[in-house]
N, C-alpha and C positions, 0 to 999 in steps of 0.2 A: 676632367678628362679620364676616361676609363683606364684601368690597368689590366694586364693579362698574365696568365700563368698556364703552363702545361703540366698536367699530372701524368707521370710516366713511371716506368719500372724496368728492371732488367729482363722481366719475363711476364707471361700471363699468370693469372692466379695469385698475384701477390697482394692485391687489395686496392687497386687503382679506383675501381668503381665505388667502393665503400668510402674511401677517403674523399673522393670528389663529391659524393652526395652529402657527406658529413660537413665538409667545409662550406658547401653551397647553402645548406640549411642553417648552419650556425651563423654565417654572415647575413643571411636573409633575416634571421631572428634578431639581428642587431639593427635592422633597418636598411641594410645595403641592397642595392639592386644587383642581382647576380645572373649572369648569362653563361650557359654551358654550351659547349660543342663536343662532338665526338670525332676524333681522328680515325679515319678508316671506315671500312664497310660493315658497320654494326648497326642493325636496325632495331635492337632491343634497348640499348643503353639510353638513347635520347628520351624515351618515355620516362625512365627513372629520373633523368635530369629535370624534366618538366615537373615531375612530382615534387622534387626538392626545391625548385626555384619559383614555380608558378609561371615560367616563361618557356616557350617552345625551344627545343634544342634541335640542331640539325647536324648532319655529317659533313666533314670537310675531308677530301681525299685527293692526295697529290698524284696518285696513279691515274685516276679517272677524270679529274677536273683540272682545268687550266687555272692560272693565277687570277684571271679576271672573275671566274666563277667563285673561287674561294674568297676573294675580296668582297664580292657581292654578298655571299652568305654571312661572313663575319661582320659585315656592316651593321647587322641588327644589334650588335653589342655596343654601339657607340653611345647609347643612352644608359648603359650599365655603369656601376661603380667598379665591378671586378668581373673579368671574363676567365672562366676555367675551361680548358680544353682537355678532355680525358683521352689519353692515348690508347692504342691497341697493341697487344703483344709486348715485346720489349722496345725500348726507345728507338733503336736503329733497325728494327726488323721490318723488312719490306720484301719486294720481289727482286730477282736478279737483274731484270731488264727495266730500264727507266720507262715510265709512262708519260703522261701529258706534262706534268711538272715535277715529277719525282718518282720514287719507288713505292709510295704508299706508306712509308715509315712516318712515325710520329715526329721524328727529328726534322723531317722536311717542313712540317707545319711550324714547329718551334723556330726554325731558322728563317723561314719565309716571313713570319709575322713578328719576329724579334721578341718572342715571349720566353722568359726563363723557365727552366724545368725544375719541378719538385719531384724528386725520385722517391718512390715507395720501395723500401728495402726490407726484405724478410730475411733476417739473419739466423733463421732456424738451422741448427747443426753447424754453425760457424760463429766466429767472433771477429777477429781482425781482418779476416778475408773479406768481410762485407765492405770494409773501407777500400780494399784493393779493387773490388768490383766497382764501387762508386767512383773512385779515382779514374779507373779505366774508361768509364762512361763519360766522365767529365772531359777527358782529354782526347776522346776518339775523333771528334769532328769539331774543328775550330769554330765554326759558325753557330754552334749550339751551346748555350750558356746554362750552367747548372746553378740553381739558386740554393739548393740544400736538399736534405733528405728527411723523410719521416720513417722511423723504424716501425715495423709491424710484427706482431707475434713474438715479442721478446720474452725469454723464458723466466728471467729473474732480474732483480736490481743489479746483481753482479754481472750478469750477461750484458745488460744495458750499458754498464760502466765500461766494460771492455770495448764494446763497439764504439761508444762515444769517444773514448780516448784515442782510438785508432783513427776515427774520422777527423778529430781535431788535429792530429798529427799531420794529416794530408790537406788541411785547410778547408774542410767541407763542413758547413753548418748543419747542425741537427736541430730541426724544428720541434721534435717531440718523439716519444717512443710509446707505442701501444702494446700493452700486454694482451695475451690471448683473450678473446671475448666472443664466445660462440653465439651469444644472443643476437649479434648483429650480422651473422652470416646470411648472405642472400641465397635463397634456394636456387638450384640449378637443374637443368635437364640436358639432353644430348646436344642441343644446338646453342647452349649458353644458359644465361639466367632465365628463370621463369619470369614471364613478362609482367611488367608493373601492373597492368590492368587486371591481371589474374590474382593479384595479391591484395586482399581486402585490408590488410594491416600495414600496407606499405608506408603510409604516413607515420605511423607509430614507430616503425622500424627505422626510418630516416631520422626521426626525432631522437631515438635512442642512440643512433650512430653519432649524431651531432653532439649530444650530451657527453658521450664517451670520449670523442675526439677532443672536444673543448677542454676536458679535464686533463688531457695528456699532451696536447700540442699547443704551441705558442701561436695562436691565431693572428695576433698583431704582427709578429715577426714574419709569418708567411705573407701577410698582406703587404708589408713593407718591401718584400722581395719581388713583388710583381712589377712589371715594366709598364710605364705609360706608353700609350700608343694612340695614333690618330690614323685610322684607316682611310685610304684614299678611295673615293667613290669609283666603282668599276664602270667602265664605259658601257659594258654590256652585262646583262644578267645571265642566268643559266641558259645553256643551249638545250632546252627541253621543250618538245612539242607535245601538247596534250593529245591523247589518243582520239578525242572527239569533243564536241561542244558540251554534250550531256553524258556524263560518265556514271554508270551503275557500278559501285565498288563493293565487292564482298568484304565484310568487316565483322569479325568475331574472333573467338579464341583459336579457331582453325585457320583463319585467313587474316593475318595481321602484320606480316613482314613486308612493309613498304616504307621506303625512305621518306621521312617528313619533307625533305626539300623537293621531292617529286610532286607531292600533292600541292605544296605551296606554289610551285612553278605552274602546275596546271591551272590552279585558280587565278594566278597572276595573269595568265594568258587569256582569261575570260571563261574558262570551262566551269561547268556546274557539276558538283559531285553529290550523288545520292548514295547512301549506304544501305546494304541489306545483309541479313544474316542467314547463310545456308544452314547453320546449326539450328536456327529457329524455324527452319523449313520455309524460308522466304524466297521469293523469286526476284530477279532483277526488275527494276522499274521499267514498265512497258514503254514509257516515254523517252527512255535514254537512247542515245545513238550508239553506244558501245558499252560492253561489260568487261570489267577487269577483275580477275581473281588473283590476288597477291599470294605469296607464300605464307607459310605458317606451320601448323602441326596437323595436317589432315590425317596422318597415320595414327594419331591418338584418338581420332573421332571418326574413323573410316566406317564403322558400323552405322553410326547415326547418319552420316552423309548418304550412305547407300540406302537407308530406309526413308529418307526425306523425299517423298515422291513429288511434292509441290515444287521444291527447289529444282529437282532434276528435270521435271517436265517443263517448268517455266524457263530454265536455262536453254533447253533444247529448242523450245519455241522461239526464244529470242534469237538464237543462232541461225534460224532459218533465213532471216533477213538482215541481220546486223552482226558486226564483228564481235567476237569474244576472244579475250586473250588471258592466258594464265602464266604466272611466274612460279617456277619450282613447285611448291605444294599445289598451287592453283593449276599448274600444268598437269600434275598427276591426277587431279580431280576431273580434268577435261578428258582424260584417257578412258580406256575400257574397264580397267580393274586395278586395284591396289591390294597387295598382300601385306598384312600387318606383321608386327614382330613375332606374333604367336603362330604365324603361318596360315592365318585365316584370309581367304580371298574375298574381297568386297567389290561388288560392281559399282563403277563410277558412272559418269554421265555419258560416255561413249561418243563425245564429239570428235575425239581423236583416237587413233589406234594404240596410243602409248599404254603399255602395261608395266607397272613398277612393283618392286617387292622390298620389304624391310626384313624379310625372314633371315637374310644374310646381309648384315649391314656392312657397308663400305663407304668410307668418308670420301666425298668429293668436295674439294675446297680450293678456291683461288680466284683471281681476277680472270675476266673473260673479255675478249675483243671479238665482236661478231660482225661480219659483213653480210648484210641481208641478201639472200638469194630470192626471196619472195617478200612482198609487203606485209607489214603488221600494223596494227592501229597506231597512227601518228608517225610512221616511218616508211619510206619508200625503198624499193629495191636499190641496193648499193650503199645504203646508209651504214655507217660504222658506229656500232653501239658499244659502250663500255659498261660492264657490270661485274657482278661477283656471284659466285656459286658456292653454296654450302649446304650439303644434304648427305644423308646416309642411305638413300634408296639405290637400288640396282635396277637397271633397265632390263626387263624381260623381253619386250618388243617395242620397236619404234618404227612402224611400217610406213608412215605417211611421208609426204614430200618434205625434205629437209627445209627448215626455215632459213638457215644461215650456215656459212662456213665459220666455225668458232675456233679461236685460238686461245691458248692460255697465255700467261704473262711472258713466257719464254719464246712465244711464237709457234709452239707446237700445235698442230691440229688435234682437236679432241672429238670424241664420239657423240657428245651431247649437243647435237645440232639444232635442237628444237624441231617443231613440226608445224605443218600447215595442212588443213583439209577444209575445203569450202570456206566458211566464214570464221573458222576457229584456228587460232595460232597459240603456240606455247613455247616457253624457253625454260631451261633449268637455271639460267642466271637471272639475278635481279638487276634491272636496269638502273644505272646511276647517271649516265650522261651520254649524249651523242657528240662525236667529234665535230668540231666546227668546220 
């Protein structure tokens, strides 16, 4: 029977991903089957999980998904020896208004599945106060069980001893303490970690993290703290409709932000997916029924996209007769122009009138609930779609027919409505699920 743990922290940037990858690889090196999941709307971390374990990782999200969908997704871990779910932000951080089965907090998943939490605590600039923080997190929500902590970035043996004694006094187990180790820091950019597929040395980096953590953390004690679980088969799978039978999917360094569970659900429903690279000046498959441009980093490659005439003309020809949809970065590329961070304006495909700019960056972040005012591939007028938006672009113009009435997690209407023109549609949010 598999066992499960949740890796969380008091806040972002403490070391959750590094510890998750290190534990996963260390246990895999011992011959254990390790399955990872990611709590919340992060489309980058699952690729790192897959690199560490050799098994696909997917997102589980209490704001956007119901319990049946989450049960369906985690059922892939029933043949594993140990399941690790990496949290997002702090343990209890979510939105103010409850979604489908929770607020999107990591604690929702821990309580729902009955998996104990291993906290990563960074005691930099403090000592005994770290124990007060851990104790507060332990006692904040009765249904969430704390297994223990791993200290990260301890300054010295004396520092470690002070923190350990304080944690012992409040009855919290310390599984290990990691000194500062810059060599295993994962590179970042403005939307999070640099993607796993862009890092040629990712395997070596994970191996080094596993070696380092194995030398400072009691892996056996962490493993013993995991809870046995037997997931009940879900009556229904994900409520996801493929956008078409044959899908041409843009896939490269500029177009890679797509949730793994979405692609799996499309395939499970019988859809066929063919990929193409706009950065390699490739056009979508002429035999496809629909073209889908996910988000990514088009702002880092705007000049190349603008210069790739075969891609642009091929996409425009495709859109004359068949639907094309873009999410976030893909939506920007369907527009008329994109101004990069240096103020240079680059012509995009012109299928929509949207014009965006990164010259003055402004963060747009949060869950989105969209009621479609016009159809988009796979979804009819009136469908209620749940997704997440995260970008730094500013809308210069959005002149086309609004695609949806979009609300944030508090119910407030937002200006990023998405657009529709002829066969082209686009949204700033990344689709996670449709309300049943």
